[in-house]
C-alpha positions as CSV (number, residue, x, y, z in Angstrom):
1,M,-25.2,-30.5,1.3
2,G,-26.0,-26.8,0.9
3,D,-27.5,-25.0,-2.1
4,I,-25.3,-23.0,-4.5
5,K,-26.4,-20.0,-6.5
6,T,-24.8,-19.2,-9.9
7,Y,-26.0,-16.2,-11.9
8,K,-26.5,-17.0,-15.6
9,C,-26.1,-14.7,-18.6
10,P,-29.6,-13.9,-20.0
11,N,-28.2,-14.1,-23.5
12,C,-26.1,-17.3,-23.6
13,D,-26.8,-18.9,-20.2
14,G,-23.1,-18.9,-19.3
15,A,-21.9,-18.1,-15.8
16,I,-21.8,-14.3,-15.5
17,T,-19.5,-12.3,-13.2
18,F,-19.4,-8.8,-11.7
19,D,-17.0,-6.6,-13.7
20,A,-15.3,-4.0,-11.4
21,T,-14.3,-1.7,-14.3
22,A,-17.8,-1.5,-15.9
23,Q,-19.6,-1.8,-12.6
24,K,-22.0,-4.2,-14.3
25,M,-22.4,-7.9,-14.7
26,K,-20.4,-9.1,-17.7
27,C,-20.6,-12.4,-19.5
28,P,-17.0,-13.7,-20.3
29,Y,-18.4,-15.7,-23.2
30,C,-20.7,-13.5,-25.3
31,K,-19.6,-10.2,-23.6
32,T,-23.2,-9.3,-22.7
33,E,-23.3,-6.5,-20.1
34,I,-26.2,-5.9,-17.7
35,D,-26.6,-3.9,-14.5
36,V,-27.0,-5.7,-11.2
37,A,-30.5,-4.6,-10.6
38,S,-31.7,-5.8,-14.0
39,L,-30.0,-9.1,-13.6
40,V,-31.5,-9.7,-10.1
41,E,-34.9,-8.8,-11.4
42,Y,-34.4,-11.2,-14.4
43,E,-33.3,-14.0,-12.0
44,D,-36.3,-13.2,-9.7
45,D,-33.9,-13.1,-6.8
46,K,-36.1,-12.7,-3.7
47,V,-34.3,-10.4,-1.4
48,H,-35.5,-9.4,2.1
49,D,-35.0,-5.7,2.1
50,D,-37.7,-5.2,4.7
51,E,-35.8,-7.0,7.4
52,D,-34.3,-4.9,10.1
53,H,-30.8,-6.0,11.1
54,F,-29.9,-2.9,13.1
55,G,-31.0,-3.6,16.6
56,W,-28.2,-6.0,17.3
57,E,-28.8,-6.1,21.0
58,E,-32.1,-8.0,20.4
59,V,-30.7,-10.5,17.9
60,N,-29.3,-13.9,19.2
61,F,-26.1,-14.5,17.2
62,D,-24.8,-17.3,19.5
63,N,-26.7,-20.1,17.8
64,V,-25.7,-18.9,14.3
65,L,-22.0,-18.8,15.1
66,S,-21.8,-22.0,17.1
67,E,-23.7,-24.1,14.5
68,E,-21.2,-26.1,12.5
69,E,-18.4,-23.7,13.5
70,G,-15.1,-25.1,12.3
71,N,-16.6,-27.9,10.3
72,L,-16.3,-28.4,6.6
73,K,-19.3,-27.9,4.4
74,R,-20.0,-29.4,1.0
75,Y,-21.9,-27.9,-2.0
76,I,-22.7,-29.3,-5.5
77,C,-21.8,-27.1,-8.4
78,Q,-24.9,-26.6,-10.6
79,S,-22.8,-26.3,-13.8
80,C,-20.7,-29.5,-13.7
81,G,-21.9,-31.4,-10.6
82,G,-18.5,-31.1,-8.9
83,E,-18.2,-30.9,-5.1
84,V,-17.2,-27.5,-3.6
85,V,-15.8,-27.8,-0.1
86,G,-15.3,-24.9,2.3
87,D,-15.4,-24.0,6.0
88,A,-18.5,-22.9,7.9
89,Y,-17.9,-19.3,6.9
90,L,-17.3,-19.6,3.1
91,A,-20.0,-17.6,1.3
92,S,-18.8,-17.4,-2.3
93,S,-16.0,-19.0,-4.3
94,S,-15.4,-20.9,-7.6
95,C,-15.8,-24.5,-8.6
96,P,-12.4,-26.2,-8.5
97,F,-13.5,-28.4,-11.5
98,C,-15.1,-26.1,-14.0
99,G,-14.1,-22.7,-12.6
100,N,-17.6,-21.3,-12.5
101,P,-18.3,-18.7,-9.8
102,V,-20.6,-20.1,-7.1
103,I,-22.5,-18.4,-4.2
104,M,-23.6,-20.4,-1.1
105,E,-27.2,-19.1,-0.6
106,E,-27.6,-20.4,2.9
107,Q,-24.9,-18.0,4.1
108,F,-27.2,-15.0,3.2
109,E,-30.5,-16.1,4.8
110,G,-32.2,-14.3,7.6
111,I,-29.8,-12.4,9.9
112,L,-26.9,-13.7,7.8
113,R,-27.9,-11.5,5.0
114,P,-25.8,-8.3,4.7
115,D,-27.5,-4.9,4.6
116,Y,-24.9,-3.3,2.3
117,V,-22.0,-4.0,-0.1
118,I,-19.3,-1.8,-1.6
119,P,-18.5,-3.3,-5.0
120,F,-14.9,-3.7,-6.3
121,K,-13.7,-0.8,-8.4
122,Y,-10.4,-2.6,-9.4
123,N,-10.5,-5.9,-11.3
124,K,-7.7,-8.4,-10.8
125,E,-5.5,-7.2,-13.6
126,Q,-5.8,-3.6,-12.5
127,A,-4.9,-4.7,-8.9
128,K,-1.8,-6.5,-10.2
129,E,-0.7,-3.4,-12.2
130,A,-1.3,-1.2,-9.1
131,M,0.8,-3.6,-7.0
132,L,3.6,-3.6,-9.5
133,K,3.6,0.2,-9.6
134,H,3.7,0.2,-5.8
135,F,6.7,-2.2,-5.7
136,K,8.6,-0.1,-8.2
137,G,11.7,1.5,-6.8
138,K,11.8,-0.7,-3.7
139,F,15.4,-2.0,-4.2
140,L,15.3,-4.4,-1.2
141,L,12.2,-6.3,-2.4
142,P,13.0,-9.8,-3.7
143,N,12.7,-10.2,-7.5
144,D,10.6,-13.3,-7.2
145,F,8.0,-11.4,-5.1
146,K,7.4,-9.1,-8.0
147,S,7.0,-11.9,-10.5
148,A,3.8,-12.4,-12.4
149,G,3.5,-15.9,-11.0
150,K,3.3,-14.6,-7.4
151,L,0.9,-11.8,-8.3
152,D,-1.4,-14.3,-10.0
153,K,-2.2,-15.6,-6.5
154,I,-3.9,-12.4,-5.6
155,N,-7.6,-12.9,-4.7
156,G,-10.5,-10.5,-4.5
157,V,-12.3,-11.1,-1.2
158,Y,-15.5,-9.5,0.2
159,V,-14.6,-9.2,3.9
160,P,-17.6,-9.1,6.4
161,Y,-17.8,-5.9,8.5
162,W,-20.0,-4.5,11.2
163,L,-20.8,-0.8,10.5
164,F,-21.8,1.1,13.7
165,D,-24.0,4.3,14.1
166,A,-24.2,6.2,17.3
167,D,-24.7,9.6,18.9
168,A,-22.0,10.8,21.3
169,K,-22.5,13.4,24.0
170,G,-20.1,14.6,26.7
171,G,-17.3,16.8,27.7
172,V,-13.6,17.0,28.6
173,R,-11.9,19.0,31.4
174,Y,-8.4,20.2,30.7
175,R,-5.6,21.8,32.7
176,A,-4.0,24.4,30.5
177,T,-1.1,26.9,30.8
178,R,-0.1,30.1,28.9
179,T,3.5,31.3,29.2
180,N,4.6,34.9,28.7
181,T,8.2,36.1,28.8
182,F,9.1,39.8,29.3
183,V,11.9,42.0,30.5
184,S,11.5,43.7,33.9
185,G,14.5,45.9,34.8
186,D,17.6,43.8,34.7
187,Y,15.6,40.5,34.6
188,N,14.0,38.3,32.0
189,V,10.7,37.2,33.6
190,T,8.7,34.2,32.6
191,E,5.1,34.3,33.8
192,T,3.0,31.1,33.7
193,L,-0.8,31.4,33.9
194,H,-2.9,28.3,34.8
195,F,-6.4,27.7,33.4
196,L,-9.1,25.1,34.0
197,L,-10.9,24.5,30.7
198,Y,-14.1,22.6,29.9
199,R,-15.3,21.6,26.4
200,E,-18.5,19.7,25.6
201,G,-20.3,18.8,22.4
202,I,-22.4,16.3,20.5
203,M,-21.2,14.2,17.6
204,H,-23.1,11.8,15.3
205,F,-21.1,8.8,14.1
206,E,-22.2,6.9,11.0
207,K,-20.9,3.6,9.6
208,I,-17.8,3.1,11.7
209,P,-16.3,-0.1,10.3
210,N,-15.0,-3.0,12.3
211,D,-13.8,-6.3,10.8
212,A,-16.3,-9.2,11.5
213,S,-14.1,-11.9,10.0
214,M,-12.0,-14.4,12.0
215,K,-9.4,-14.8,9.2
216,F,-7.8,-11.4,9.0
217,D,-5.8,-9.1,11.5
218,D,-8.0,-6.2,12.7
219,K,-5.1,-3.7,12.6
220,T,-4.2,-4.6,9.1
221,L,-7.8,-4.2,7.9
222,E,-8.1,-0.9,9.8
223,A,-5.0,0.4,8.0
224,L,-6.9,-0.1,4.7
225,E,-9.5,2.5,5.7
226,P,-11.1,4.8,4.8
227,Y,-13.8,3.5,2.5
228,D,-16.0,5.9,0.6
229,F,-19.4,5.0,2.0
230,N,-21.1,7.3,-0.5
231,E,-20.7,4.4,-2.9
232,I,-22.2,1.8,-0.7
233,M,-25.0,-0.2,-2.3
234,D,-27.9,-2.3,-1.0
235,F,-26.8,-5.9,-0.9
236,K,-27.3,-8.1,-3.9
237,T,-25.6,-11.5,-4.2
238,A,-24.8,-10.8,-7.8
239,Y,-22.0,-8.4,-6.7
240,L,-20.2,-11.5,-5.2
241,Q,-20.1,-13.4,-8.5
242,G,-16.5,-14.0,-9.4
243,Y,-15.1,-13.1,-6.0
244,L,-14.4,-14.9,-2.7
245,S,-16.4,-14.0,0.4
246,D,-17.0,-15.1,3.9
247,R,-19.9,-14.5,6.3
248,Y,-19.2,-12.9,9.6
249,G,-17.5,-15.0,12.4
250,V,-17.5,-12.3,15.1
251,K,-20.5,-11.0,16.9
252,P,-21.1,-7.2,17.3
253,D,-20.8,-7.5,21.1
254,D,-17.3,-8.8,20.7
255,V,-16.1,-5.6,19.0
256,K,-18.4,-3.0,20.7
257,N,-15.7,-1.9,23.1
258,R,-13.2,-1.4,20.3
259,V,-15.7,0.7,18.4
260,N,-16.6,2.7,21.5
261,E,-12.9,3.5,22.0
262,R,-12.6,4.7,18.4
263,M,-15.6,7.0,18.9
264,R,-14.2,8.2,22.3
265,N,-10.8,9.1,20.7
266,S,-12.5,10.9,17.8
267,M,-14.7,12.9,20.2
268,I,-11.7,13.9,22.4
269,E,-9.6,14.9,19.3
270,E,-12.4,17.1,18.0
271,L,-12.9,18.8,21.4
272,S,-9.1,19.3,21.8
273,M,-9.1,21.3,18.5
274,T,-11.0,24.0,20.3
275,T,-8.4,24.5,23.0
276,V,-6.1,26.8,21.0
277,G,-4.0,29.7,22.2
278,Y,-2.4,27.9,25.2
279,S,1.2,26.7,25.8
280,S,0.1,23.3,27.1
281,V,-3.2,21.5,27.3
282,I,-3.6,18.3,29.3
283,P,-6.9,16.3,29.5
284,E,-7.8,15.8,33.1
285,S,-11.2,14.0,33.0
286,V,-13.5,12.7,30.2
287,R,-17.2,12.0,30.5
288,L,-18.9,10.7,27.4
289,S,-22.1,8.7,26.6
290,F,-23.2,7.0,23.5
291,N,-26.9,6.7,22.5
292,D,-29.1,5.3,19.7
293,G,-26.5,2.7,18.7
294,K,-27.3,0.7,15.6
295,V,-25.3,-1.8,13.6
296,H,-25.3,-2.7,9.9
297,Y,-23.8,-5.8,8.3
298,A,-21.8,-5.1,5.1
299,L,-19.3,-6.7,2.8
300,L,-16.3,-4.6,1.8
301,P,-13.8,-5.3,-1.1
302,V,-10.2,-6.3,-0.3
303,Y,-7.5,-7.9,-2.5
304,V,-5.4,-10.4,-0.6
305,L,-2.0,-11.7,-1.6
306,H,-0.3,-14.4,0.6
307,M,3.4,-15.3,0.0
308,K,5.9,-17.5,1.9
309,Y,9.5,-16.2,1.7
310,H,12.3,-18.0,3.4
311,G,9.9,-19.8,5.7
312,K,8.0,-16.7,6.8
313,D,4.4,-15.9,5.8
314,Y,3.6,-12.5,4.4
315,Q,0.2,-11.0,3.8
316,F,-0.3,-8.1,1.5
317,M,-3.6,-6.3,1.1
318,M,-5.2,-3.7,-1.2
319,N,-8.4,-1.8,-0.7
320,G,-10.5,-3.0,-3.6
321,Q,-12.3,0.4,-3.8
322,T,-9.6,3.0,-3.2
323,G,-6.4,1.1,-4.2
324,K,-4.7,1.7,-0.8
325,F,-2.0,-0.8,0.1
326,V,-0.9,-2.3,3.5
327,G,1.4,-5.1,4.5
328,D,5.0,-5.9,5.5
329,L,7.2,-6.5,2.5
330,P,10.0,-9.1,2.6
331,K,13.6,-7.9,2.2
332,D,16.2,-9.6,0.1
333,N,19.2,-10.2,2.4
334,G,21.6,-10.3,-0.5
335,K,20.5,-6.9,-1.8
336,L,20.7,-5.6,1.8
337,I,24.3,-6.7,2.1
338,I,25.2,-5.2,-1.3
339,M,23.6,-1.9,-0.3
340,M,25.5,-1.8,3.1
341,L,28.8,-2.6,1.4
342,S,28.1,0.1,-1.2
343,V,27.4,2.7,1.5
344,F,30.5,1.6,3.4
345,A,32.6,1.9,0.2
346,I,31.3,5.3,-0.7
347,T,31.8,6.5,2.9
348,F,35.4,5.2,2.8
349,I,36.2,6.9,-0.5
350,L,34.8,10.2,0.6
351,C,36.8,10.0,3.9
352,F,40.0,9.2,1.9
353,L,39.5,12.1,-0.5
354,L,38.8,14.5,2.4
355,M,42.0,13.4,4.2
356,Y,43.9,13.9,0.9
357,V,42.5,17.4,0.4
358,I,43.3,18.4,4.0
């Protein structure tokens, strides 16, 4: 069985958690508050800040990901001795018996240790309030979806991400036209001029995020962006206390092409902004190269709400730093029928009154 880490309050020795509102560790028992750095120093948490995780081309991730992949792992809670069971990727959770937050230390050893973390800025109650505000005014949303019982199932999850840095260099050739219309004698003349344009430049990309989890849809997580990376912190396990988290399940090589495509599209878009003053501009050829690529491993905050409605699964997410929402909301068919009948009735009455007036 693996080892579990639980941070204790230096005052009363109770399990202490990270408070998103105070941005400090806060004891739920004696209300003691202490910043993360001081608690880590107090706990003598030996971190490995000197390790370089950036040169991902030289790191063998295959053995890490294949080892125990898909198997259940068991941990012993230090507070009550209960057994905590999770899959091979579970990195932090809570004890199902005593409720104390637990951290699986082996998931953060060596190359498994993240470089950075963005702490939650919304606590669970604030997330529920923000969601209720977001749901307000959505007539077709089922009432039971908005109930407190459903929202209580929301979980704060630190999702693993790869953050890519790279320098891009290259150019784009365009076919462009400029159209002029003028009067010549008795004729309206349209003159079309054709141009061959070339634009080139250099761009530096920093911390392009890409989901490293196997449990969430990439497009849904991408819709939660952007994150404010000015608030990124050096990783400390204390930030995870009281939240769920997983370690990465996807290698950087598996997402490199997707990241390259994002950089490529951004480069083309920036260069296209310089082709003003033309009636039409069509890219003809693109030549780009990416150099000095580096990758960082980070955990980013996401609130996740799962709900089953009429046999269909719905997943709703909120950016735990910015409060941005994504997800498909269910529709109440009964309300939809009422709305359609109301529209039909109003349309019928208006048509009747119009015919009467005429």
